[in-house]
C-alpha positions in Angstrom: 194.8 176.8 162.4 196.1 175.6 165.8 196.9 172.1 164.4 198.7 173.6 161.4 200.8 175.7 163.6 201.5 172.8 165.8 202.8 170.6 162.9 204.9 173.5 161.6 206.4 174.0 165.0 207.2 170.3 165.6 209.0 170.1 162.2 210.6 173.5 162.6 212.0 172.6 166.0 213.8 169.5 164.5 215.1 171.3 161.4 215.7 175.0 161.7 218.7 175.2 163.9 220.3 172.6 161.7 219.4 173.8 158.3 219.6 177.6 159.0 222.1 178.2 161.9 222.0 181.6 163.5 225.2 183.4 164.4 224.6 182.6 168.1 224.0 178.8 167.4 226.0 178.5 164.5 200.6 180.2 151.6 200.7 179.7 148.7 197.7 177.8 147.1 198.3 174.8 144.9 197.0 175.3 141.3 197.0 173.2 138.2 199.0 173.9 135.1 197.6 172.8 131.7 200.9 171.9 130.0 202.7 170.2 132.9 204.7 167.0 132.3 202.5 163.9 132.8 203.5 162.1 136.0 202.7 158.5 137.0 201.1 157.6 140.3 203.2 157.3 143.4 205.0 153.9 143.4 208.0 153.2 144.7 209.1 168.0 159.5 211.9 169.8 170.6 215.1 168.3 171.8 217.1 169.6 174.8 219.8 172.0 173.7 222.5 169.6 174.5 221.0 167.0 172.1 220.9 169.5 169.3 224.6 170.3 169.6 226.9 168.5 167.1 224.4 168.4 164.2 224.7 172.0 163.0 227.8 171.1 161.0 225.5 169.7 158.3 224.5 173.2 157.3 227.9 173.7 155.8 230.0 176.8 155.7 227.8 179.9 155.3 228.0 181.5 151.8 226.9 185.1 152.0 225.6 184.8 148.4 223.7 181.6 149.0 219.9 181.9 148.5 219.4 178.8 150.6 221.5 179.9 153.5 220.4 183.5 153.6 217.0 184.1 152.0 215.5 180.8 153.0 216.9 181.1 156.5 215.2 184.4 157.0 211.9 183.0 155.8 212.3 180.1 158.2 213.4 181.9 161.3 209.9 182.9 162.3 209.0 179.2 162.5 211.5 178.6 165.3 210.0 177.9 168.7 210.4 180.8 171.2 213.0 178.9 173.2 215.2 178.4 170.2 215.4 181.9 169.0 214.4 185.4 169.9 212.9 185.6 166.4 210.8 182.4 167.0 207.0 182.7 167.1 205.9 179.1 167.9 205.2 177.6 171.2 207.4 174.8 172.7 206.4 171.3 171.8 206.5 167.9 173.5 210.1 166.6 173.4 211.0 163.7 171.0 211.8 161.5 174.0 208.1 161.4 174.8 207.0 160.4 171.3 205.6 156.9 170.8 208.0 155.6 168.2 206.8 151.9 168.4 207.6 149.5 165.6 204.0 149.9 164.4 204.3 153.7 164.5 207.7 153.4 162.7 206.1 151.3 160.0 203.4 153.9 159.3 206.1 156.6 159.3 208.2 154.7 156.8 205.3 154.0 154.5 204.2 157.6 154.5 207.9 158.8 154.1 208.2 156.6 151.0 205.2 158.3 149.4 206.7 161.7 149.8 210.3 160.7 148.7 209.1 158.8 145.7 207.0 161.8 144.7 210.0 164.2 145.1 212.1 161.8 143.0 209.5 161.5 140.3 208.9 165.2 140.0 212.6 166.1 139.9 213.2 163.6 137.1 210.3 165.0 135.1 211.2 168.7 134.6 214.2 169.6 132.4 215.0 172.6 134.5 215.6 170.3 137.5 217.9 167.8 135.6 221.1 169.0 137.3 219.4 169.0 140.7 218.1 165.6 140.1 221.6 164.3 139.1 223.1 165.9 142.2 220.5 164.2 144.4 221.1 160.6 143.3 223.1 159.7 146.3 220.5 161.1 148.8 217.5 159.3 147.4 215.7 157.3 150.1 213.1 155.1 148.5 215.2 151.9 148.2 216.5 152.3 151.8 213.0 152.9 153.1 211.7 149.7 151.3 214.4 147.6 152.9 213.4 148.9 156.3 209.7 148.2 155.7 210.6 144.6 154.6 212.7 144.0 157.7 210.0 145.2 160.1 207.3 143.0 158.4 209.6 140.0 158.2 210.6 140.3 161.9 207.1 141.1 163.1 204.6 138.8 161.2 201.7 140.1 163.3 202.1 143.5 161.6 200.7 144.3 158.2 201.8 146.9 155.7 199.5 149.9 156.3 198.1 152.0 153.6 199.5 155.6 153.4 197.3 158.0 155.3 195.1 160.4 153.4 196.9 163.5 154.5 200.2 162.2 153.0 198.5 161.2 149.7 197.0 164.7 149.5 200.4 166.3 150.2 202.0 164.2 147.4 199.3 165.3 144.9 199.7 168.9 146.0 203.5 168.6 145.3 202.7 167.5 141.7 200.3 170.4 141.2 202.7 172.9 142.8 205.6 171.8 140.6 203.4 172.2 137.5 202.5 175.7 138.7 205.9 176.9 140.1 209.2 174.9 140.0 210.8 177.4 142.5 207.9 176.8 145.0 208.4 173.0 144.6 212.1 173.4 145.2 211.4 174.7 148.7 209.7 171.4 149.6 212.4 169.4 147.9 215.3 170.9 149.8 213.6 171.2 153.2 212.6 167.5 153.1 216.0 166.2 152.2 218.0 168.4 154.4 215.8 168.0 157.4 216.0 164.2 157.1 219.8 164.2 156.9 220.1 166.7 159.8 217.3 166.7 162.4 216.1 163.3 161.1 219.2 161.7 162.6 217.9 162.4 166.1 214.6 160.7 165.3 216.5 157.8 163.7 218.6 157.3 166.8 215.6 157.2 169.1 213.8 154.7 166.8 216.9 152.5 166.7 217.4 152.6 170.5 213.8 151.8 171.2 213.1 149.2 168.6 216.2 147.8 167.0 218.9 147.5 169.8 220.6 150.6 168.6 220.9 149.5 164.9 220.3 152.4 162.6 217.6 152.0 160.0 218.6 152.2 156.3 216.5 155.3 156.0 219.2 157.1 157.9 222.2 155.6 156.2 224.0 157.3 153.3 226.7 156.1 150.9 229.0 158.9 151.7 229.2 161.9 154.0 225.7 163.5 154.4 227.3 166.9 154.8 229.0 166.7 151.4 226.0 165.1 149.7 223.7 167.8 150.9 226.2 170.6 150.1 226.1 169.4 146.4 222.3 169.7 146.5 222.4 173.1 148.1 224.8 174.4 145.4 222.5 173.2 142.7 219.6 174.9 144.3 221.6 178.1 144.5 222.5 177.7 140.9 218.8 177.4 140.0 217.9 180.3 142.1 220.4 182.5 140.3 218.3 182.1 137.2 215.0 183.0 138.9 213.1 186.3 138.7 212.3 188.0 141.9 208.8 186.8 141.9 210.0 183.2 141.5 212.3 183.6 144.5 209.4 184.9 146.5 207.2 181.9 145.5 210.0 179.6 146.8 210.2 181.5 150.1 206.5 181.6 150.5 206.3 177.8 150.6 208.4 177.4 153.7 205.5 177.0 156.1 203.7 174.6 153.7 206.9 172.5 153.5 207.0 172.2 157.3 203.3 171.5 157.5 203.7 168.6 154.9 206.6 167.1 156.8 204.5 167.4 160.0 201.9 165.2 158.5 204.4 162.4 158.2 206.0 163.0 161.6 202.6 162.7 163.3 202.9 158.9 162.9 205.5 158.8 165.5 203.9 161.0 168.2 
């Protein structure tokens, strides 16, 4: 339980102030479904306060009717660390500047990240009710960019070998498939949190990796063909459109997945610590 809370807190401290700004800062189990679409195997979540400033704009203008910006925010606030918000319940964590972030650690991080992003892409393309969200997400897909970064690291560092994804990440990917089969709204919680956290809080990680290993050159994983704020806003609107069709119990199933989404992202982030 302590490890779960630690991973949730680490991811939450990177994400929550960015994805769900406050006015002052402007478990569900995975079960199988019999008739789910058949999916192929995988191919292809604390900084000093001054460091957080300047990223909150990615959250976009607050829409009082937005399920993402209101209901999801409320579900997430309790996962803040205590120093971030009076509503926070998690303990402070070791700052990012003290993480390992070596080239070898970065390689493991990229390999595991690709597993999760390829799974998200695969699932969103497999369910008819997610077709518009899938279309809106084309410009934020990360798999090709991740693979370019992996190739670069291996080419520049012949002593390194491509690692296998860790078991925890493979398990999380399989859980996402089972979850989507059981509840698309619950899956959507993971989908949005993963993408938004990467475009927002992930930029801090990307900068530290670049400064430490690549002479300040940003990895492709953190580059977008367009304004990340606008790209994520399009995704947010599609999720709100989806949520407007959900029953109350489906909305609740989405909100109930918040901690699990952060826990899953924490498994990937552990590579860099």
